C-alpha positions in Angstrom: -68.8 -18.7 -35.5 -72.5 -18.4 -35.4 -72.9 -20.1 -32.1 -72.0 -17.2 -30.0 -73.3 -14.3 -31.8 -76.8 -15.8 -32.7 -79.8 -16.5 -29.6 -79.9 -19.7 -30.5 -83.2 -21.7 -30.7 -83.8 -24.3 -27.9 -87.4 -26.0 -29.0 -85.6 -28.3 -30.7 -84.0 -29.3 -27.9 -83.7 -32.8 -26.3 -83.2 -32.2 -23.2 -82.9 -36.0 -22.4 -79.8 -36.4 -25.1 -77.9 -33.9 -23.5 -74.4 -34.7 -22.3 -72.4 -31.8 -21.0 -69.9 -34.6 -19.7 -69.1 -34.8 -23.5 -65.8 -32.6 -24.8 -66.8 -33.5 -28.5 -69.9 -30.8 -27.7 -68.0 -28.0 -27.1 -65.8 -28.5 -30.6 -68.3 -29.5 -32.6 -71.8 -29.3 -31.3 -73.6 -25.8 -30.1 -73.6 -25.9 -26.2 -74.8 -22.7 -25.8 -78.2 -23.8 -27.8 -78.1 -26.2 -24.5 -77.7 -23.7 -22.0 -80.4 -21.7 -23.0 -82.5 -24.3 -23.2 -81.6 -25.2 -20.2 -81.7 -22.1 -18.4 -84.7 -21.8 -19.6 -86.6 -24.9 -18.6 -84.6 -26.5 -16.1 -82.2 -24.2 -14.5 -81.0 -27.4 -11.8 -80.2 -30.2 -13.9 -79.3 -33.3 -12.6 -77.2 -34.9 -15.3 -76.6 -38.9 -15.3 -73.5 -40.9 -17.2 -73.5 -43.9 -18.7 -70.9 -45.4 -16.6 -73.3 -44.0 -13.3 -71.5 -41.1 -12.2 -73.3 -37.5 -12.4 -73.1 -34.4 -11.2 -76.0 -31.1 -11.3 -75.9 -29.0 -13.6 -76.4 -25.2 -12.8 -77.0 -22.6 -15.9 -77.8 -19.6 -14.1 -76.5 -16.8 -13.5 -77.6 -16.6 -9.7 -77.4 -19.8 -9.3 -73.7 -19.9 -10.4 -73.3 -16.7 -8.0 -74.5 -18.9 -4.3 -72.7 -22.0 -5.3 -69.2 -20.6 -6.4 -69.5 -17.9 -3.3 -71.2 -20.2 -0.5 -68.1 -22.2 0.8 -69.5 -23.5 3.5 -72.1 -25.4 1.2 -70.3 -26.0 -1.5 -67.2 -27.7 -1.2 -63.9 -26.6 -3.5 -61.4 -29.8 -1.6 -63.8 -32.6 -3.6 -62.2 -32.1 -6.7 -63.4 -28.5 -8.7 -63.3 -29.9 -12.8 -65.1 -32.3 -14.2 -62.5 -34.6 -14.7 -61.8 -35.3 -11.4 -65.8 -36.6 -10.9 -65.4 -39.4 -8.5 -61.9 -39.8 -7.6 -60.1 -38.7 -4.8 -58.7 -35.2 -6.0 -54.7 -35.8 -4.6 -54.8 -31.6 -4.1 -58.3 -31.0 -1.9 -56.7 -29.3 1.1 -52.7 -28.6 -0.4 -53.6 -26.5 -3.4 -55.5 -22.7 -3.8 -58.6 -23.5 -5.9 -59.1 -27.1 -3.9 -59.3 -25.2 -0.6 -61.7 -23.5 1.3 -60.9 -20.8 3.9 -58.8 -20.0 6.5 -56.4 -22.2 4.3 -57.4 -20.8 0.9 -57.3 -16.9 2.4 -54.1 -17.8 4.4 -52.8 -18.8 1.2 -54.3 -16.5 -1.3 -53.3 -13.0 0.5 -49.8 -13.1 -0.2 -50.0 -13.7 -4.0 -52.5 -11.3 -3.7 -50.2 -8.8 -3.1 -47.2 -10.1 -5.3 -50.7 -9.9 -8.2 -51.5 -6.9 -7.6 -52.4 -3.5 -10.1 -50.1 -1.6 -8.4 -46.9 -4.6 -8.6 -47.8 -5.0 -12.5 -48.2 -2.3 -13.8 -44.8 -1.8 -13.6 -44.0 -4.7 -15.7 -46.1 -2.9 -18.4 -43.6 -1.9 -20.7 -42.0 -5.2 -20.8 -45.8 -6.6 -21.4 -46.0 -4.3 -24.3 -42.9 -5.4 -25.8 -43.7 -9.4 -25.4 -47.9 -8.9 -27.3 -45.6 -7.0 -30.4 -43.0 -9.8 -30.4 -46.3 -12.2 -30.5 -47.6 -9.7 -33.4 -44.4 -10.0 -35.6 -45.7 -13.0 -37.6 -48.6 -10.0 -39.2 -45.8 -8.8 -41.2 -46.0 -11.7 -43.5 -48.6 -11.5 -46.0 -49.1 -15.2 -45.7 -51.7 -16.8 -43.2 -50.5 -17.5 -39.1 -52.5 -19.2 -37.2 -53.3 -16.6 -34.2 -55.1 -19.5 -32.1 -52.0 -21.9 -32.1 -49.3 -19.0 -31.7 -51.6 -17.3 -28.8 -51.5 -20.6 -27.0 -47.6 -19.4 -26.2 -47.8 -15.8 -25.0 -48.9 -15.8 -21.5 -45.8 -17.2 -20.4 -44.5 -14.1 -21.9 -46.2 -12.3 -18.9 -46.2 -15.3 -16.2 -42.3 -17.1 -17.3 -40.6 -14.0 -15.3 -43.6 -13.3 -12.8 -43.3 -17.6 -11.8 -39.1 -17.4 -11.6 -38.7 -19.9 -14.7 -36.4 -19.9 -17.2 -37.1 -18.6 -20.6 -35.8 -21.7 -22.1 -38.9 -23.9 -20.4 -41.8 -21.7 -21.6 -42.8 -22.9 -24.8 -42.9 -26.8 -23.1 -44.1 -25.7 -20.3 -47.3 -24.4 -22.7 -47.9 -27.3 -24.1 -48.4 -29.5 -21.2 -50.2 -26.8 -19.6 -52.9 -27.9 -22.8 -52.7 -30.9 -22.8 -53.1 -31.0 -18.8 -56.2 -28.7 -18.6 -57.4 -30.9 -22.3 -56.8 -34.4 -22.0 -59.2 -35.8 -24.5 -58.4 -33.9 -27.0 -55.9 -35.7 -29.4 -53.2 -32.8 -30.4 -52.7 -32.8 -26.9 -53.6 -35.5 -25.1 -51.6 -39.1 -25.0 -53.8 -42.3 -25.7 -56.6 -42.1 -23.5 -58.1 -39.1 -21.4 -56.9 -40.9 -18.3 -53.4 -41.5 -20.1 -52.7 -37.8 -21.0 -53.8 -36.2 -17.7 -51.2 -38.7 -15.7 -48.7 -37.7 -18.3 -49.3 -34.0 -18.3 -50.0 -34.0 -14.7 -46.4 -36.1 -14.1 -44.8 -33.7 -16.2 -46.0 -30.5 -14.9 -45.1 -31.9 -11.1 -41.4 -33.1 -11.9 -40.3 -30.1 -13.1 -41.8 -27.8 -10.3 -40.6 -31.0 -7.4 -37.1 -30.4 -8.9 -36.8 -26.1 -10.1 -38.1 -25.7 -5.5 -35.7 -28.9 -4.7 -32.7 -26.8 -6.2 -33.4 -22.8 -5.0 -32.7 -24.7 -1.4 -33.7 -22.6 1.1 -32.9 -19.2 -0.8 -36.3 -17.4 -1.4 -36.7 -14.7 -4.0 -39.6 -12.4 -5.0 -41.0 -14.2 -7.3 -44.0 -16.2 -7.4 -42.5 -19.2 -5.9 -40.5 -17.7 -4.0 -43.5 -16.6 -2.5 -44.8 -19.7 -2.1 -42.2 -20.9 -0.1 -42.3 -18.5 2.5 -45.8 -18.6 2.9 -47.1 -20.3 6.2 -50.8 -21.7 6.8 -51.9 -21.9 10.4 -48.8 -20.3 11.8 -46.1 -23.8 9.6 -44.4 -23.0 6.2 -45.7 -25.0 2.9 -44.7 -28.5 2.2 -42.6 -28.9 -0.3 -46.0 -30.2 -2.2 -48.1 -27.7 -1.3 -45.5 -25.8 -3.2 -45.7 -27.9 -5.8 -49.2 -28.3 -6.4 -49.3 -24.1 -6.2 -47.0 -23.8 -8.4 -49.1 -26.0 -11.1 -52.0 -23.8 -10.0 -50.8 -20.9 -10.8 -49.0 -22.1 -14.2 -52.7 -24.0 -15.4 -54.5 -21.0 -14.6 -52.6 -18.1 -16.6 -51.8 -20.3 -20.0 -55.1 -22.2 -20.5 -57.4 -19.6 -20.5 -55.9 -17.0 -21.2 -55.1 -17.5 -25.2 -58.0 -18.5 -26.1 -59.9 -14.9 -25.1 -57.6 -13.4 -27.7 -58.7 -15.9 -30.7 -62.9 -15.5 -29.9 -61.7 -11.6 -29.7 -60.1 -11.6 -32.8 -63.3 -13.4 -34.2 -65.8 -11.7 -32.8 -64.1 -8.3 -34.4 -64.3 -10.9 -37.8 -67.9 -10.7 -37.6 -68.1 -7.3 -36.5 -65.2 -5.1 -38.1 -67.1 -2.5 -36.8 -66.5 -2.4 -33.5 -62.8 -2.6 -34.5 -63.1 0.8 -35.8 -65.2 1.8 -32.8 -61.9 0.7 -30.1 -59.7 2.3 -32.6 -61.5 5.7 -32.9 -62.0 5.8 -28.9 -58.7 3.5 -27.3 -61.0 4.8 -23.5 -62.8 1.8 -24.1 -60.3 -0.9 -24.5 -60.9 -1.7 -20.4 -64.9 -2.1 -21.0 -64.3 -4.1 -24.5 -61.5 -6.2 -22.1 -64.4 -7.1 -20.1 -67.0 -7.7 -22.8 -64.7 -10.2 -24.5 -63.7 -12.0 -20.9 -67.4 -12.6 -20.9 -68.0 -13.8 -24.8 -64.6 -15.9 -24.7 -65.6 -17.4 -20.7 -62.8 -19.8 -21.7 -63.0 -21.4 -18.4 -66.5 -23.1 -18.9 -66.9 -24.7 -15.8 -66.1 -24.4 -12.4 -67.3 -27.8 -9.7 -68.3 -28.5 -6.4 -69.8 -30.6 -4.0 -72.6 -29.9 -1.6 -71.7 -30.3 2.1 -75.2 -30.7 3.7 -78.7 -31.0 2.0 -79.6 -27.8 0.2 -82.1 -26.4 -2.1 -81.3 -24.3 -5.1 -83.9 -23.2 -6.7 -86.6 -25.0 -6.4 -84.8 -28.6 -6.8 -83.6 -30.1 -3.3 -79.2 -30.8 -3.8 -78.4 -33.8 -1.3 -74.9 -33.7 0.5 -72.0 -35.1 -1.4 -73.0 -34.5 -5.1 -71.2 -32.3 -7.6 -72.1 -29.3 -8.3 -71.3 -27.7 -11.9 -71.4 -23.9 -12.4 -71.7 -23.7 -15.9 -69.4 -20.2 -16.3 -69.8 -19.4 -20.1 -74.1 -20.9 -19.9 -74.3 -17.7 -16.6 -72.4 -15.5 -18.3 -75.0 -15.2 -21.3 -78.1 -14.9 -19.0 -80.8 -12.9 -19.9 -81.8 -12.3 -16.5 -78.6 -10.8 -15.9 -77.4 -9.4 -19.2 -78.9 -7.3 -21.8 -79.0 -8.6 -25.6 -76.0 -11.4 -24.3 -75.4 -12.8 -27.7 -74.0 -9.2 -28.7 -70.6 -8.5 -28.6 -71.2 -4.7 -26.8 -67.6 -3.5 -26.3 -69.3 -0.3 -24.7 -71.3 -2.9 -22.1 -72.4 -1.6 -18.7 -72.7 -3.0 -15.9 -70.4 -6.5 -17.0 -70.7 -8.1 -13.7 -69.5 -11.6 -15.6 -67.7 -15.0 -14.2 -65.2 -15.3 -16.3 -62.7 -15.1 -13.6 -65.2 -16.9 -10.5 -66.4 -15.7 -7.9 -66.5 -15.1 -4.5 -63.4 -16.6 -2.4 -62.0 -18.3 -5.6 -62.1 -15.3 -8.1 -58.5 -15.8 -10.2 -55.8 -14.1 -8.2 -54.4 -13.7 -11.5 -57.0 -11.7 -12.9 -54.9 -8.2 -12.8 -52.4 -9.4 -15.1 -54.6 -10.7 -17.3 -56.6 -7.4 -17.5 -53.6 -5.3 -17.9 -52.2 -8.5 -20.6 -55.1 -8.6 -22.1 -55.8 -4.6 -22.4 -52.3 -4.0 -24.0 -53.4 -7.1 -26.2 -56.5 -5.1 -27.6 -54.9 -2.0 -27.5 -51.9 -3.4 -30.0 -54.4 -5.0 -32.4 -56.9 -2.8 -33.2 -53.9 -0.3 -32.9 -51.9 -2.1 -35.4 -54.4 -4.2 -37.4 -57.1 -2.5 -39.7 -58.9 -5.5 -40.7 -58.4 -9.3 -40.2 -59.8 -11.9 -42.1 -60.3 -15.6 -41.7 -58.0 -17.8 -44.0 -59.0 -21.5 -43.0 -61.5 -22.8 -40.6 -62.0 -22.5 -37.0 -60.7 -25.4 -34.9 -62.3 -25.9 -31.5 -60.9 -27.9 -28.6 -62.4 -30.7 -27.5 -63.0 -30.2 -23.9 -64.6 -29.4 -21.6 -63.7 -27.4 -19.1 -61.5 -25.4 -21.9 -64.1 -23.1 -24.2 -60.8 -23.2 -26.7 -59.6 -22.4 -30.7 -57.2 -24.2 -31.0 -57.0 -23.6 -34.8 -57.3 -20.0 -36.7 -55.7 -18.9 -39.4 -56.0 -15.3 -40.2 -54.5 -12.8 -42.5 -54.0 -9.2 -41.2 -54.0 -5.5 -43.2 -52.3 -3.3 -41.4 -52.1 -0.1 -40.9 -50.1 2.5 -42.4 -47.5 2.6 -39.6 -47.6 -0.7 -38.4 -44.7 -2.2 -39.5 -42.5 0.6 -38.0 -43.8 0.3 -35.3 -43.6 -3.7 -34.3 -39.8 -3.5 -35.5 -39.0 -0.8 -33.5 -40.0 -2.1 -30.1 -39.5 -5.6 -30.5 -36.0 -4.5 -31.2 -35.5 -2.3 -28.1 -33.4 -4.1 -25.4 -35.4 -5.1 -22.2 
């Protein structure tokens, strides 16, 4: 727990031994100590891997913003996550997260409308009931693994938006995690490459069949939106629709659950904060922003230099992979006062949890609404959480996640009535 809430010592960090590619670091080590040492001592540093591959590690906020914002100098079309390092990305130029403008802009605009705050607030009642159904196990006095259960929660929000049957939500949620955390033996199968291939194949096959079965009939969900979208005067190909279904699913499923688990962990460490939010509900929006900064569930985003460019005082060569470490940028002492304090009233809070620039997360509005409902319900229904077992973190260099966190809850007086009454309401 303490690795996120105590300013790490940096003097003992041997930068020559640092390996930010290693997924074990995020499961059992302390990346925050390493990130802080890099910010202070070597903020633009080349990471050489034993197999000959390498990449630039970017750990300061202002540098990360430049890399993520400037698509003319740093392209998304060479692979945007470390698991594609040194290999060809088949989604390049086809999937929104692996595209540069102007194609990226044309693909994003219709999705922006469907995922706008104005459109989504109409679903708020449905989303609140989904949150309360998720919290029903708290009525039992026995320990509940909030982190494990939370991995299925985002499908309650994104499943209807995408237009996928509820019967498929649980399987899609688990396969999504396997696709983004293939190094974790609990979710992957065999080696890393085998796990990635299996998860990606299953998701692509699923959406390919779903899109094929729809034929030419368009609907008002996200899949229908993609099927009706045009880029450069032409409709998307079947593969492009499938790639972007996959991207939207992963964007929702892989990171959001870890904001919930990490926030509850912060409230366990600082119970007075939970009381503060309960007493002042107007703090919920800023608490959500702080939860996003605090958890930074997407560890990194990768780009490739288009031309030779200087970042800080370091020369980066054309073609070099450049990795912006979001978890580090969101603890940058030059930008965030007391960055290792979970401050639900923090303002301003210009965190990078949703990215930055043209690739700012298209699903940010629904994530904010959903997380606002989760925080509001948690502090309104639960007086105190207690850990009921060890906290286990995910073995992944991309997902900064908690995979197991058993808790017991001490409910407020009216919580049982509220949970039971609301979850029995018809849709």
